[in-house]
GUKOLZA-628149 format. One record per residue (C-alpha): x, y, z negated. Coordinates in Angstrom, 1 decimal. Each point is the difference from the previous one (the first is absolute). Example, Ala and Ser with C-alpha at 12.3 -4.5 7.8 and 13.67 -1.06 7.14 Angstrom:
<rec <12.3, -4.5, -7.8>> <rec <1.4, 3.4, 0.7>> 
REM end
This chain:
<rec <0.6, 19.2, 26.8>> <rec <-2.3, -0.7, -3.4>> <rec <-0.6, -2.4, -2.8>> <rec <-3.1, -1.6, -1.8>> <rec <0.2, -1.9, -2.9>> <rec <-2.3, -1.0, -2.7>> <rec <0.1, 0.8, -3.7>> <rec <1.9, -3.2, -1.4>> <rec <2.8, 1.1, 1.3>> <rec <0.2, 3.4, -3.1>> <rec <0.5, 2.7, 1.7>> <rec <0.7, 3.0, -2.0>> <rec <-1.5, 3.0, 0.6>> <rec <3.1, 1.9, 1.0>> <rec <0.5, -3.0, 2.6>> <rec <-3.1, 0.2, 1.9>> <rec <0.5, 3.7, 0.0>> <rec <4.2, 0.4, 0.9>> <rec <-0.9, -2.7, 2.9>> <rec <-2.9, 0.1, 1.4>> <rec <-1.9, -3.3, -1.1>> <rec <-3.0, -0.9, 0.7>> <rec <-1.6, -2.5, -2.9>> <rec <-2.8, -2.8, 0.5>> <rec <-1.6, -0.5, -4.0>> <rec <-0.3, -3.4, -0.8>> <rec <-3.9, -0.1, -2.2>> <rec <-0.4, -1.1, -3.3>> <rec <-3.6, -1.4, -0.9>> <rec <-1.4, 0.9, -3.9>> <rec <-3.4, -1.4, -0.3>> <rec <-1.4, 4.1, 0.2>> <rec <1.2, -0.4, 3.6>> <rec <3.7, 0.7, 2.0>> <rec <2.6, 2.5, 0.0>> <rec <2.1, 0.8, 1.9>> <rec <3.9, -1.0, -1.5>> <rec <0.8, 3.8, 1.0>> <rec <-2.8, 1.8, -2.2>> <rec <0.8, -1.7, -3.5>> <rec <3.0, 1.0, -1.5>> <rec <1.8, -3.1, -2.0>> <rec <-0.6, 1.3, -3.6>> <rec <-3.8, 0.3, 0.8>> <rec <0.2, -3.5, 2.0>> <rec <1.6, -2.0, -3.1>> <rec <-2.7, 1.6, -2.3>> <rec <-2.5, -0.9, 1.8>> <rec <1.6, -3.4, 0.6>> <rec <0.7, -0.9, -4.3>> <rec <-4.4, 1.8, -0.2>> <rec <-1.0, -3.1, 2.2>> <rec <2.2, -2.6, -1.1>> <rec <-0.1, -3.0, -0.6>> <rec <-1.7, 0.1, 3.5>> <rec <2.0, 1.6, 3.5>> <rec <-0.1, 2.1, 2.7>> <rec <0.9, -1.5, 3.2>> <rec <1.3, 1.8, 2.9>> <rec <-0.3, 0.5, 3.8>> <rec <2.2, 0.1, 3.1>> <rec <-1.2, 3.1, 2.3>> <rec <-2.2, -1.0, 2.6>> <rec <0.9, 0.8, 3.7>> <rec <-2.2, 2.5, 0.5>> <rec <2.5, 2.0, -2.9>> <rec <2.3, -0.6, 2.6>> <rec <-1.5, 1.8, 2.9>> <rec <0.0, 3.4, -0.8>> <rec <4.2, -0.2, 0.4>> <rec <-0.3, -2.6, 2.7>> <rec <-2.0, 1.9, 2.6>> <rec <2.4, 2.9, -0.8>> <rec <3.0, -1.8, 1.0>> <rec <-2.1, -0.8, 3.3>> <rec <-1.0, 3.2, 0.8>> <rec <3.1, 1.6, -0.9>> <rec <2.7, -2.7, 2.1>> <rec <1.3, 0.3, -3.6>> <rec <2.1, -3.8, -1.4>> <rec <-1.9, -0.6, -3.0>> <rec <2.2, -2.7, -2.2>> <rec <-2.6, -1.5, -2.9>> <rec <2.4, -1.6, -2.3>> <rec <-2.1, -1.8, -2.5>> <rec <-0.4, -2.3, -3.5>> <rec <1.0, -3.4, 0.7>> <rec <-2.1, -1.9, 1.5>> <rec <0.9, -3.2, -2.3>> <rec <-2.1, 2.2, -2.5>> <rec <-2.7, 2.2, 1.4>> <rec <-2.4, 0.3, 3.4>> <rec <1.4, 3.5, 0.7>> <rec <1.9, -1.1, 2.8>> <rec <-2.3, -1.8, 1.0>> <rec <-2.8, 2.6, 0.6>> <rec <2.5, 2.7, 1.2>> <rec <0.3, -2.8, 3.3>> <rec <-3.5, 0.0, 0.1>> <rec <-0.9, 3.2, -0.1>> <rec <3.4, 0.3, 3.2>> <rec <-1.6, -2.6, 1.7>> <rec <-2.4, 3.0, 0.6>> <rec <1.7, 2.6, 1.2>> <rec <2.4, -2.4, 2.6>> <rec <1.9, 3.2, 1.6>> <rec <1.6, 1.4, -3.1>> <rec <3.3, -0.1, -0.7>> <rec <0.2, -1.8, -3.4>> <rec <2.5, -2.6, -2.0>> <rec <-1.5, -1.8, -2.3>> <rec <2.6, -0.7, -2.8>> <rec <-0.4, -2.9, -2.5>> <rec <2.3, 1.3, -3.0>> <rec <-0.2, -3.7, -1.7>> <rec <0.1, 2.4, -3.4>> <rec <-1.8, 2.0, -2.0>> <rec <0.3, 3.6, -2.1>> <rec <3.5, 1.5, -0.8>> <rec <1.5, -2.8, 3.1>> <rec <-2.6, 0.9, 2.3>> <rec <0.9, 3.5, -0.3>> <rec <3.5, -0.2, 0.3>> <rec <-1.4, -1.5, 4.2>> <rec <-2.1, 3.2, 0.5>> <rec <2.0, 2.3, -1.4>> <rec <3.7, -1.2, 2.0>> <rec <-3.1, 0.7, 2.6>> <rec <-0.9, 3.4, -0.5>> <rec <4.3, 0.3, 0.0>> <rec <1.0, -2.3, 3.0>> <rec <-3.6, 2.5, 1.4>> <rec <1.9, 2.9, 0.1>> <rec <3.4, -1.3, 0.9>> <rec <-1.3, -0.3, 3.3>> <rec <-0.4, -4.1, 0.0>> <rec <-1.8, -1.8, 2.3>> <rec <-2.9, -2.2, -1.4>> <rec <1.7, -3.0, 0.5>> <rec <3.2, 1.1, -1.9>> <rec <-1.7, 0.6, -2.5>> <rec <-2.2, -2.9, -0.5>> <rec <3.6, -2.1, 0.3>> <rec <1.0, 1.9, -2.8>> <rec <-3.1, -0.6, -2.5>> <rec <0.5, -3.1, 0.9>> <rec <3.2, -0.4, -1.3>> <rec <-1.3, 2.2, -3.2>> <rec <-2.6, -2.9, -0.2>> <rec <2.5, -2.3, -0.8>> <rec <2.2, 1.6, -2.0>> <rec <-2.1, 1.8, -2.6>> <rec <-1.3, -1.3, -3.2>> <rec <-3.4, 1.1, -1.5>> <rec <-0.2, -1.8, -3.5>> <rec <-1.6, 0.6, -3.3>> <rec <-1.8, -1.4, -3.4>> <rec <-2.8, -0.6, -1.8>> <rec <-1.2, 1.0, -3.3>> <rec <-2.3, -2.6, 0.6>> <rec <-1.4, -2.2, 3.1>> <rec <-3.7, 0.3, -0.7>> <rec <-0.7, 2.7, 3.2>> <rec <1.7, -2.1, 2.5>> <rec <-2.2, -3.1, -1.2>> <rec <-3.2, 1.3, -0.2>> <rec <1.2, 1.6, 3.4>> <rec <0.4, -3.3, 1.4>> <rec <3.8, 1.9, 1.9>> <rec <1.8, -2.0, -2.8>> <rec <1.4, -2.6, 3.2>> <rec <2.6, -1.8, -0.8>> <rec <0.7, 1.6, -3.3>> <rec <-3.0, -2.2, -1.1>> <rec <3.1, -2.0, -2.1>> <rec <-0.8, 2.7, -2.8>> <rec <-3.1, 0.2, -0.5>> <rec <-2.3, -1.9, -2.4>> <rec <1.4, 0.3, -3.5>> <rec <3.1, 1.4, 1.4>> <rec <-2.1, 3.2, 0.8>> <rec <2.0, 1.9, -3.0>> <rec <3.5, -0.6, 2.2>> <rec <1.3, 2.8, 1.3>> <rec <0.7, -1.4, 4.1>> <rec <3.2, 1.5, 1.9>> <rec <-2.4, 0.1, 3.6>> <rec <1.8, 1.3, 3.4>> <rec <-1.1, -0.2, 3.8>> <rec <1.2, -2.6, 2.1>> <rec <0.4, 2.1, 2.6>> <rec <0.1, -3.5, 2.2>> <rec <-3.6, 0.1, -0.4>> <rec <-1.3, 2.6, -1.8>> <rec <-1.3, -1.3, -3.0>> <rec <0.5, 0.2, -3.9>> <rec <3.3, -3.1, -0.8>> <rec <0.9, -0.7, -3.9>> <rec <3.4, 1.4, -0.9>> <rec <0.3, -0.8, -4.2>> <rec <-2.4, 0.3, -3.1>> <rec <1.1, 1.6, -3.4>> <rec <-1.4, 0.7, -2.3>> <rec <0.1, 3.5, -1.2>> <rec <-0.2, 3.2, 2.6>> <rec <3.1, 1.1, -1.2>> <rec <2.0, -3.1, 1.0>> <rec <-2.2, 0.0, 3.6>> <rec <1.3, 3.1, 0.5>> <rec <4.0, -1.6, -0.5>> <rec <-1.1, -3.3, 2.6>> <rec <-1.3, 2.6, 2.3>> <rec <3.8, 1.7, 0.2>> <rec <1.6, -2.8, -0.2>> <rec <-1.9, -1.6, 2.9>> <rec <0.8, 3.8, 2.2>> <rec <4.0, -0.5, -0.7>> <rec <0.2, -3.3, 0.7>> <rec <-1.4, 0.8, 4.0>> <rec <1.5, 3.6, -0.1>> <rec <3.1, 0.0, -1.6>> <rec <1.8, 3.4, 0.2>> <rec <-1.4, 0.8, 3.4>> <rec <-1.8, 3.6, -0.6>> <rec <-3.4, -0.3, 0.0>> <rec <-3.2, 2.1, -0.4>> <rec <-2.5, -0.8, -2.6>> <rec <-3.6, 0.8, -0.7>> <rec <-1.5, -1.2, -3.2>> <rec <-3.5, -0.3, -0.2>> <rec <-2.7, -0.3, -3.3>> <rec <-3.5, 0.1, -0.5>> <rec <-0.4, 2.1, -3.5>> <rec <3.9, -1.6, -1.3>> <rec <1.7, 3.1, 0.2>> <rec <3.2, -0.8, -2.7>> <rec <-0.3, -3.0, 0.9>> <rec <0.8, 1.1, 3.9>> <rec <2.3, 2.4, -1.5>> <rec <2.5, -2.5, -1.4>> <rec <-0.3, -2.5, 2.8>> <rec <1.1, 3.1, 2.4>> <rec <2.6, 0.1, -2.6>> <rec <1.1, -3.3, 0.0>> <rec <0.2, 0.1, 3.8>> <rec <1.9, 3.3, 0.5>> <rec <2.2, -1.8, -2.7>> <rec <0.4, -3.4, 1.5>> <rec <-0.3, 1.3, 4.1>> <rec <1.3, 2.3, 2.2>> <rec <-3.0, 2.2, 0.0>> <rec <0.9, 2.7, 2.7>> <rec <-3.8, 1.1, 0.0>> <rec <-2.6, -0.5, -2.7>> <rec <-3.8, 0.5, -0.3>> <rec <-2.6, -0.7, -2.6>> <rec <-3.9, -0.4, 1.6>> <rec <-3.1, -1.0, -1.7>> <rec <-1.6, -3.0, 2.2>> <rec <-3.3, 1.4, 2.2>> <rec <-3.4, -1.5, -2.5>> <rec <-0.4, -2.6, 2.4>> <rec <2.9, -2.0, -0.5>> <rec <-0.6, 0.2, -4.1>> <rec <-3.4, -1.8, 1.1>> <rec <2.0, -3.2, -0.1>> <rec <3.0, 0.9, -2.8>> <rec <-1.6, 2.4, -3.0>> <rec <1.7, 2.9, -1.0>> <rec <2.8, -2.0, -1.7>> <rec <1.8, -0.5, 3.5>> <rec <3.3, 1.0, 0.0>> <rec <2.5, -0.9, 3.1>> <rec <2.5, 1.7, 3.1>> <rec <0.4, 0.3, 4.0>> <rec <3.5, -0.7, 0.1>> <rec <1.9, 0.9, 3.7>> <rec <3.2, -0.1, 1.5>> <rec <0.8, 3.4, 0.8>> <rec <2.5, -0.5, 3.4>> <rec <-3.8, -0.7, 0.9>> <rec <-0.3, 3.8, 0.5>> <rec <4.0, 1.5, 0.5>> <rec <-1.4, 0.7, 4.0>> <rec <-2.8, 1.7, -1.5>> 
REM end
């Protein structure tokens, strides 16, 4: 059994190498042409983003053809493939995967909607990899990923809502737009439908980080958790959030990653957030 995911999972190079995970990149559309999110570094991307302001690039999901190499290989080998993807509430990636899977009807492909993205999507992908190593069946893995989906959080704050607003991805956060563009929103992904929802707002980044920490404390209490802090170009604020979380939560495992440029299109460089999941959900792995 193998795993295919997409670049919205924010896997590190070590994640990919250690677990043998295949990644289909989402794409960034600059005026000069399309760039695969796997072919541009985060800092190079943000330099280009600032240079083209006030315009912003757009993003696109992989085409069905991008999945075919992996689906046809699965069909040829007879091995099962878990195709685990960014929320269908935020991207058309899963739909492209469905179209591709329909063209290889004899392949053993399980399509999984994570209903989330970034660190919380990463949790599901890495858990699936651990479970494959432990010899679990795909049905057992899917059941566990569903539990992780409902028990995990992906929550972040932004220096400005400008990029979400320009990209048209603001959804239910739109009440904070307009004259409030400089308010620091606290946004999470609602795992019931995989769309953005507002948790709160703050006037400074420091207050926003405190709100994130308070929210997560109310959700997880003393339960041992795995945290993955994310950021665009705010390493100092990411370190501050990591420190706050370690002080407030029972952190048993902690990571820090840069978000994929394809997500940075919609957040801008001023994004800081975290994914959290209970460690009990991987205790048997």
